[in-house]
N, C-alpha and C positions, 0 to 999 in steps of 0.2 A: 721813478720816483716820480717823475712830473704827471703818469695820468693816478698813480694814488692820489695826488693831492688832488686833483678834479673829481676823482673819487668820491675824497670828504668835502670838497665845496659844494657836490651833487646833496650826499648826505646832510649836509649843514644848515640847506635852501630848503629841504623838503620838511627836517625838523624843524624849522624854526616857521613854517607856514603853517604845521599841527597845533602848534604850541598860541604862536600869536596867527589867526585864520587873518587878522585885518593886514598884517604885511604879505601882501598879494605877488605870486612869482609868476613868472608867464615864462613854464617850463618851453611853447612851442618854442618861444626863441633862442633858449639856453642851449637847449642839447642841441640842435646844431652848430651854434657856436661852438659848444666846446669839440665836435667833430671836425670843427674845420680849426681850431686851437692845437688837439692832438697830433691831429696829421700833418700841420704846418710843423711842429713841432718837430717830431722826426724825420721831415725833409730836410732841416735843418741841421740838423746833428747828422743826419746820414751822406747830408750833403750830397744826397741823390731820391730821384722819384722810384718806388716800387710800386707793386700791383697793388698791396693790404694797403700803403699809405695814399693812393691815389684814390682809390678805389673809397676809402674814409672822406678825403676832402671833397672827393666830390657829394657823396651821399647829404653830407653838410650843407655844404654850397645849392644844393637840389632842392632843399627842405627848407634852408632860409630862403630861397627867391621865392617859395611855392606860400610862405609866412608872410611875407611882403606882398603878395600879390603880382610878382613881376610875372610867373609863369603863369600862363591863360593857355585856355584852349584854344588851339587843338595842339601848344607843346607841351601840354601836362601829360601828352600819351608816349611824349619822347624819350621818358626816364630808361626804361630799357634800354630802346636800342643805343643809345647813348652809353653806358655800361657796356654792350656787348664789344660797342665800338673802342671803348678803352683796354678791355680785356684781351682785344682779337691785335691791339697795335703790340700791348708790350707783349704778347704772344709770337707776333712778328718779329719784334726786338730780340727777346731772347733767344728765337730759332737763330737768327742770325748768328747769335754771338756762339750759339753750342754747333753750329755747321763749322766754324772755323777751326774748333777743339778736334770735331770729329772727321774732317775734312781727308785726314791720312787712315788708307786702308792696310790693314795686313792681313794676307791669308793665311798667314802662322796660328791667330789666335782662334781656340777652338772656340765651340758653341754651346752655352749649357743655359736647357730651357726650363722654366717651372710657370706654366702655362694649365691652369687649372688644376694645379696638383705643387708638393712640393719638391726639392732637389737638396742632398744632404750631399757634397761633394767637398773631401781631403786629397790637397795637391802634394804631392813631395817629387813627381818628375824634375829633374834637376832642367829638362830641356824645354821645361814650360815656358812659351813666348807671351803670353798673358791669355785675354777670352773676352769674350762677352757675354752676355746675361741679361737674359731676357725672361724677366718674373712679371706672367700677365696671369691677374685672377690667381693668383699662385707665390710662391717664395723658391728661392733659392740660398741658401749657405754656402759661401765656399772660404774653405778653412785653406789657408795659406802660411800657418805658422812653423809645417816643418820643413818650410820652402828656404831651401838658400842662395838668394838671386847672385848671378854672375854676371847681369846682365842687366840694364834698365829693361820693366816691360810693362804694359799698357791693358787695362781693363777698362772697359765701357760696361757698364749696367744700365739697362733700360727697365724699368719700372710702372707700370699702368696697372692699377691697381691692385699691386702686390709688393711683396716686399723683397729686399733683397739682402743678406750678410757677408758681408768681407772680411774676414777673420784674419790679421799680420801679426808678425811680431816685433820687436824693437829694435833688429837689423835692418830694418828698411825705413827709408824718408821715400817718402808719401806726399803725392802731389794731387792735390785733390778740386776738382772741379766740377762746377753742381751747377743745377736748372732743374729748378720745380716748379711743377700749378697742384696750387690743392695736393699738397704732400710737402715732404722733405726730406732732407739729404742729410748726413750730419757724419763729422770724421773724428771721431773719438781714440783713434790711433794714440801711442803713447811713444813719444821722440826721448833717447836721450842723448847725454853731451855728444859720445863717443862718434867718430866721424862714420859717416854712412858713405858708401862706396855705390851702393846700387837706389835708383830712385824706382819704384811703383807708382805709377801715375794711372787716377782711375778717374774717369769720366762720367758723370752718373746724370741722366735724364728720369723725374719721375713726374709724373701724371698720377691722381689722384691716389700715390700709392710713397714710397721711399726706399733709401738706401741708405744703409749706415757700415762703416768704416770701426773695428774695434778689437 
């Protein structure tokens, strides 16, 4: 709703400047302030810094400082280096978090590859212990709906310029761990009120790609 109100405000100001040209609006200051306000809103609302809201805050701050003529030569060439540093910091922080999730290795996990191609696999083997999925410039569809879990299992999904789909049934208790950079992961699995006895842990890393559980 907050973003909607901002659009309404900017649109109204544009409209007023058209209807009443004497009403002068300096949008070179307004737009940076809007970027800063919207990013701060989501930072406060979510109580955390994300790559998206931090980048928007940086853009708004930089553009405002430029308009105020605070940033001058040679500092005006530092825009992209600082942006790369911000992105790099978030990658390092998130990588450390992901490392904790992926630190345990299991030699019983099967490997499925969708590299420059597509793979569809339906699992019914009762001895299935979990899997590593690699979707790189391709895709993997892993169907677990016919599987009856007898113990907790883990699936690690790596989607790089590719997509992974994991189909589950409502007998699974899904634990979803996600990290994405210029991509997206989504858990659409349906849970019921009945007691779950087994847990399916899905760890996702997506870079310019995505993983979907449904």
